[in-house]
C-alpha positions as CSV (number, residue, x, y, z in Angstrom):
1,X,104.5,101.4,87.7
2,X,105.8,104.8,86.7
3,X,104.6,106.5,83.5
4,X,106.0,109.6,81.8
5,X,104.3,112.9,82.5
6,X,102.6,114.6,79.6
7,X,102.0,118.3,79.2
8,X,99.1,119.4,81.4
9,X,99.3,116.4,83.8
10,X,98.1,117.5,87.2
11,X,101.0,115.7,88.8
12,X,103.5,118.1,87.3
13,X,102.7,120.7,90.0
14,X,103.6,118.3,92.7
15,X,106.9,117.5,91.1
16,X,107.7,121.1,90.5
17,X,106.8,122.3,93.9
18,X,109.4,120.0,95.4
19,X,112.2,121.8,93.6
20,X,113.0,124.9,95.6
21,X,115.6,127.6,94.8
22,X,118.3,126.2,97.2
23,X,118.0,122.7,95.8
24,X,118.2,123.9,92.2
25,X,121.2,126.1,93.0
26,X,123.0,123.2,94.6
27,X,122.1,120.8,91.9
28,X,123.1,123.2,89.1
29,X,126.4,123.8,90.9
30,X,127.3,120.1,90.9
31,X,126.1,119.5,87.4
32,X,122.7,117.7,88.0
33,X,120.8,120.0,85.6
34,X,122.7,119.9,82.3
35,X,120.9,120.2,79.0
36,X,117.5,118.7,79.0
37,X,117.3,118.6,82.8
38,X,116.9,122.4,82.9
39,X,113.5,122.1,81.4
40,X,112.0,120.6,84.5
41,X,113.1,123.5,86.8
42,X,110.4,126.1,87.4
43,X,111.3,129.7,86.5
44,X,110.7,130.9,90.0
45,X,113.5,128.6,91.3
46,X,116.3,130.3,89.4
47,X,114.9,133.3,87.7
48,X,116.6,132.4,84.5
49,X,115.8,128.9,83.4
50,X,113.0,128.4,80.8
51,X,109.7,126.8,81.6
52,X,108.7,123.3,80.3
53,X,108.2,123.4,76.6
54,X,108.1,119.7,75.6
55,X,105.5,117.0,76.2
56,X,108.1,115.2,78.3
57,X,108.6,117.7,81.2
58,X,112.3,116.7,81.5
59,X,112.8,117.6,77.9
60,X,114.7,114.4,76.9
61,X,114.6,110.7,76.6
62,X,117.1,108.5,78.4
63,X,118.9,105.3,77.6
64,X,117.9,102.0,79.1
65,X,118.4,98.3,78.5
66,X,115.0,96.9,77.8
67,X,113.7,93.4,77.4
68,X,110.3,92.3,76.2
69,X,110.6,88.5,76.4
70,X,112.2,86.0,78.8
71,X,115.4,84.5,77.4
72,X,119.1,85.1,77.0
73,X,121.0,88.4,77.0
74,X,120.2,88.6,73.3
75,X,116.8,89.8,74.4
76,X,118.3,93.0,75.8
77,X,118.1,96.1,73.7
78,X,119.6,99.5,74.3
79,X,116.7,102.0,73.7
80,X,115.7,105.6,74.4
81,X,112.8,105.7,76.8
82,X,110.8,108.5,78.5
83,X,112.4,109.8,81.7
84,X,110.5,108.2,84.6
85,X,108.7,110.5,87.0
86,X,108.7,110.0,90.8
87,X,105.3,109.5,92.4
88,X,104.3,110.0,96.0
89,X,107.1,108.8,98.3
90,X,109.5,108.3,95.5
91,X,112.6,110.1,94.1
92,X,114.3,110.1,90.7
93,X,117.9,109.0,90.9
94,X,120.6,109.7,88.4
95,X,122.3,106.3,88.3
96,X,126.0,106.3,88.7
97,X,126.6,102.5,89.3
98,X,124.5,99.4,89.6
99,X,125.6,95.9,90.6
100,X,124.4,92.7,89.0
101,X,122.6,90.2,91.2
102,X,121.4,86.6,90.7
103,X,117.8,88.0,90.7
104,X,118.6,90.0,87.5
105,X,119.8,86.8,85.8
106,X,116.7,84.9,86.9
107,X,114.3,87.7,85.9
108,X,115.9,87.9,82.5
109,X,115.6,84.1,81.9
110,X,112.2,83.7,83.6
111,X,113.7,80.8,85.5
112,X,113.2,79.4,88.2
113,X,109.5,79.6,88.1
114,X,109.1,82.2,90.8
115,X,111.1,84.6,88.6
116,X,107.9,84.9,86.5
117,X,105.8,86.4,89.3
118,X,106.4,89.6,87.4
119,X,104.6,88.2,84.4
120,X,103.8,84.6,83.4
121,X,104.4,84.9,79.6
122,X,106.2,88.2,79.4
123,X,107.9,90.5,82.0
124,X,105.8,93.5,83.1
125,X,109.0,95.3,84.4
126,X,111.0,95.9,81.3
127,X,114.2,97.3,82.8
128,X,116.4,95.1,85.1
129,X,118.8,96.2,87.8
130,X,117.8,96.7,91.4
131,X,121.0,97.6,93.3
132,X,121.5,101.3,92.5
133,X,123.8,104.0,93.7
134,X,123.5,107.6,92.4
135,X,122.3,111.1,93.1
136,X,118.7,112.4,93.6
137,X,117.6,114.8,90.9
138,X,113.9,115.1,91.7
139,X,111.6,114.2,94.5
140,X,107.9,113.3,94.5
141,X,105.1,114.3,97.0
142,X,105.5,113.4,100.6
143,X,109.2,112.8,100.5
144,X,111.1,113.9,103.7
145,X,114.7,113.3,104.7
146,X,116.0,113.5,101.1
147,X,116.6,116.3,98.7
148,X,118.0,117.0,95.3
149,X,121.7,116.4,95.2
150,X,121.8,113.7,97.9
151,X,124.1,110.7,97.2
152,X,122.1,107.6,97.9
153,X,122.1,103.8,97.4
154,X,119.5,101.1,97.8
155,X,117.7,98.0,96.5
156,X,114.8,98.7,94.1
157,X,113.8,95.0,93.9
158,X,110.2,95.7,93.2
159,X,110.5,98.4,90.5
160,X,114.1,97.6,89.3
161,X,115.2,100.1,86.6
162,X,118.9,100.2,87.4
163,X,120.1,99.4,83.9
164,X,119.2,102.9,82.8
165,X,120.5,106.4,83.1
166,X,117.8,107.4,85.5
167,X,115.6,105.3,87.8
168,X,112.6,106.0,90.1
169,X,113.0,104.5,93.6
170,X,110.8,104.6,96.8
171,X,112.5,106.4,99.7
172,X,111.9,103.3,101.8
173,X,114.5,101.5,99.7
174,X,117.1,104.2,100.0
175,X,119.8,105.2,102.4
176,X,122.4,108.0,102.3
177,X,125.6,106.7,100.7
178,X,128.4,106.6,103.2
179,X,131.1,109.1,102.2
180,X,133.8,106.5,102.7
181,X,132.3,104.3,99.9
182,X,132.5,104.8,96.2
183,X,129.4,104.6,94.1
184,X,130.6,101.3,92.8
185,X,131.2,99.9,96.2
186,X,127.8,101.2,97.5
187,X,126.0,99.5,94.7
188,X,127.3,96.1,95.7
189,X,125.7,96.2,99.2
190,X,121.9,96.5,99.3
191,X,120.6,93.2,98.1
192,X,123.7,91.0,98.7
193,X,124.3,92.7,102.0
194,X,120.7,92.3,103.2
195,X,120.7,88.6,102.3
196,X,124.1,88.0,104.0
197,X,123.2,89.9,107.2
198,X,119.8,88.1,107.7
199,X,121.2,84.7,106.9
200,X,124.1,84.9,109.2
201,X,121.9,86.3,112.0
202,X,120.3,82.8,112.2
203,X,123.6,81.3,113.3
204,X,125.6,81.4,116.6
205,X,129.2,81.5,117.5
206,X,130.9,78.2,117.5
207,X,128.5,76.6,115.0
208,X,129.6,74.7,111.9
209,X,128.3,76.5,108.9
210,X,128.2,75.5,105.2
211,X,127.5,78.0,102.5
212,X,126.7,76.7,99.0
213,X,127.3,79.2,96.3
214,X,129.7,81.1,98.5
215,X,131.9,82.6,95.8
216,X,129.4,85.2,94.6
217,X,128.2,88.5,96.1
218,X,126.1,87.4,99.0
219,X,128.4,84.4,99.7
220,X,131.5,86.6,99.9
221,X,129.8,88.8,102.5
222,X,128.4,85.8,104.4
223,X,131.9,84.2,104.8
224,X,133.3,87.4,106.3
225,X,130.3,88.0,108.6
226,X,130.3,84.4,109.8
227,X,134.0,84.2,110.5
228,X,133.8,87.5,112.4
229,X,130.9,86.0,114.4
230,X,133.1,83.0,115.4
231,X,131.5,80.3,113.2
232,X,133.5,77.6,111.5
233,X,132.8,78.1,107.8
234,X,132.9,75.6,104.9
235,X,132.4,77.4,101.6
236,X,131.2,75.5,98.4
237,X,131.6,76.7,94.8
238,X,133.5,75.8,91.7
239,X,137.2,75.1,91.7
240,X,138.1,78.5,90.3
241,X,136.7,80.2,93.4
242,X,138.3,78.0,96.1
243,X,141.3,80.2,96.7
244,X,139.2,83.3,96.6
245,X,136.9,81.9,99.4
246,X,139.9,80.9,101.5
247,X,141.2,84.5,101.2
248,X,137.9,85.7,102.6
249,X,138.4,83.6,105.7
250,X,136.7,80.2,104.9
251,X,138.1,77.5,107.1
252,X,137.4,74.8,104.5
253,X,136.4,74.8,100.8
254,X,134.6,72.3,98.6
255,X,134.5,72.1,94.8
256,X,130.9,71.0,94.2
257,X,131.9,69.4,90.9
258,X,134.1,66.9,92.7
259,X,132.4,66.5,96.1
260,X,128.8,66.2,97.0
261,X,128.7,68.5,100.1
262,X,125.6,66.7,101.4
263,X,127.9,63.7,102.1
264,X,130.1,65.8,104.3
265,X,129.5,67.4,107.7
266,X,127.7,67.3,110.0
267,X,126.8,71.0,110.0
268,X,124.7,73.0,112.4
269,X,123.6,75.4,109.7
270,X,123.4,75.1,105.9
271,X,122.7,78.1,103.8
272,X,122.1,77.3,100.1
273,X,122.1,80.2,97.6
274,X,121.5,77.9,94.6
275,X,119.5,75.1,96.2
276,X,118.5,72.1,94.0
277,X,119.0,69.0,96.1
278,X,116.4,66.9,97.9
279,X,115.4,67.6,101.5
280,X,116.7,64.2,102.5
281,X,120.1,65.0,101.1
282,X,120.3,68.1,103.2
283,X,119.1,66.2,106.2
284,X,122.0,63.8,105.8
285,X,124.5,66.7,106.1
286,X,122.9,68.2,109.2
287,X,123.8,67.5,112.7
288,X,121.4,67.0,115.6
289,X,118.9,70.0,115.7
290,X,120.6,71.4,112.5
291,X,119.0,73.9,110.3
292,X,118.9,74.3,106.5
293,X,117.9,77.6,104.8
294,X,117.3,78.0,101.1
295,X,118.0,81.5,99.8
296,X,117.9,80.8,96.0
297,X,117.5,77.8,93.7
298,X,114.8,76.0,91.9
299,X,111.0,76.3,92.4
300,X,110.8,72.6,93.0
301,X,113.3,72.7,95.8
302,X,111.5,75.7,97.4
303,X,108.2,73.8,97.4
304,X,109.8,70.7,98.9
305,X,111.4,72.8,101.6
306,X,108.1,74.2,102.8
307,X,106.2,70.9,102.5
308,X,108.4,67.8,102.8
309,X,110.9,69.7,104.9
310,X,108.2,70.7,107.4
311,X,107.2,67.0,107.9
312,X,110.8,65.7,107.9
313,X,111.8,68.4,110.4
314,X,108.9,67.4,112.8
315,X,110.2,63.8,112.7
316,X,113.9,64.4,113.0
317,X,114.0,67.7,114.9
318,X,116.0,69.3,112.1
319,X,114.6,72.6,110.6
320,X,114.1,73.3,106.9
321,X,113.0,76.6,105.4
322,X,113.3,79.4,102.9
323,X,114.9,82.7,103.9
324,X,112.5,85.5,102.9
325,X,114.7,88.6,103.0
326,X,113.3,91.8,104.5
327,X,113.7,94.9,102.3
328,X,114.7,98.4,103.2
329,X,117.7,100.4,104.2
330,X,117.8,99.1,107.8
331,X,118.6,95.6,106.5
332,X,121.9,96.6,104.7
333,X,123.2,99.7,106.4
334,X,125.0,97.7,109.0
335,X,127.2,95.9,106.4
336,X,128.0,99.3,104.8
337,X,129.1,100.5,108.2
338,X,131.4,97.5,108.6
339,X,132.9,98.3,105.2
340,X,133.4,101.9,106.0
341,X,135.1,100.8,109.2
342,X,137.4,98.4,107.3
343,X,136.1,95.3,109.0
344,X,134.5,93.9,105.8
345,X,136.0,93.8,102.3
346,X,134.1,94.3,99.1
347,X,135.5,92.4,96.2
348,X,134.4,93.7,92.8
349,X,135.6,91.2,90.2
350,X,134.9,93.3,87.1
351,X,133.3,96.5,86.2
352,X,131.5,97.0,82.8
353,X,130.5,100.2,81.1
354,X,126.8,100.9,80.6
355,X,126.9,99.8,76.9
356,X,128.1,96.4,78.0
357,X,125.2,95.4,80.3
358,X,124.5,92.2,78.4
359,X,128.1,91.1,78.9
360,X,128.0,92.0,82.6
361,X,124.8,89.9,83.1
362,X,126.3,86.9,81.2
363,X,129.6,87.1,83.2
364,X,127.7,87.0,86.4
365,X,124.9,84.5,85.4
366,X,127.4,82.0,84.1
367,X,129.0,81.8,87.6
368,X,132.4,83.2,86.7
369,X,132.4,86.2,89.0
370,X,134.5,86.2,92.2
371,X,132.3,88.4,94.4
372,X,130.4,91.2,92.7
373,X,130.0,92.6,89.1
374,X,129.3,96.3,88.7
375,X,128.0,98.4,85.8
376,X,129.3,101.9,85.7
377,X,126.5,104.0,84.2
378,X,128.3,107.3,84.2
379,X,131.3,109.1,85.6
380,X,130.9,109.7,89.4
């Protein structure tokens, strides 16, 4: 967990040593060191900027949406917090845009149960937001391949912090932002893209695929990837999203409020982004040697998938499991390349200004978004 530097902290040298004259000149030229930021730049780098004078080496506090308890969006408070400082293998990113994910909504509410791994009674990580796109303004020890001024994007699922003006991220979670993508577009890809790529990789051309919860961020990418792969796609969500999913290429759509998709099929592969049904219901919808993968949903369903599902699979030759998504830039860069090439579309339903983070979370969490929801933290 990052902590603010205090005057005299031995780590200050490590941070300062990473800011060379060329980096500072470039960053100053593009506006990365306005106001309080100049206080972190060593005199030898520019010959004119003042040394650190405040207890906070960055000379300022930054705005962030903080929550102390699990609950509704009413728990979120816009506060000024110390500027985070990158440690070894980390960089400090000036956040331009961050997208909202189901994981943010779950972490805010502390539900399902696995969302409380960050703290049983209260969250240890106080700032939500993991999909981040922005510019590097400082680097920690041991960082190679990135420098001040680089435009980057990534999924900071472990440390979060995207609903703030600045966030610390490990370089292992980052990738250079493709020039063809806006910051808003780039912020939609890391988590949803990694989920979509890894889920669809389990399927084969010609298979019948059903995606439950297909009208959101990950689902909208899955539909396009699966159709491009030659799979027959049935997309499930609420009635308001049916036309949207057809527009993405889904061959068939189901309104879950009117039709129980587990009584349709058979399917070769079921991917459930909001799983809450019994293993036996999923088995009913699977064809011979079919497979069901849970991506998100209730803790009870997850436990049943890995216990009852294992036994049922052994008896029926079907397969049941949970998709544990691999992190890191290599798991979402391919989708970004597809987007840059024009073979995949990104649908941003709504953008919200930074001061309306609670509204953005509510809009997404209540299942109203068609595709992705993005928070614009600052002008790009």
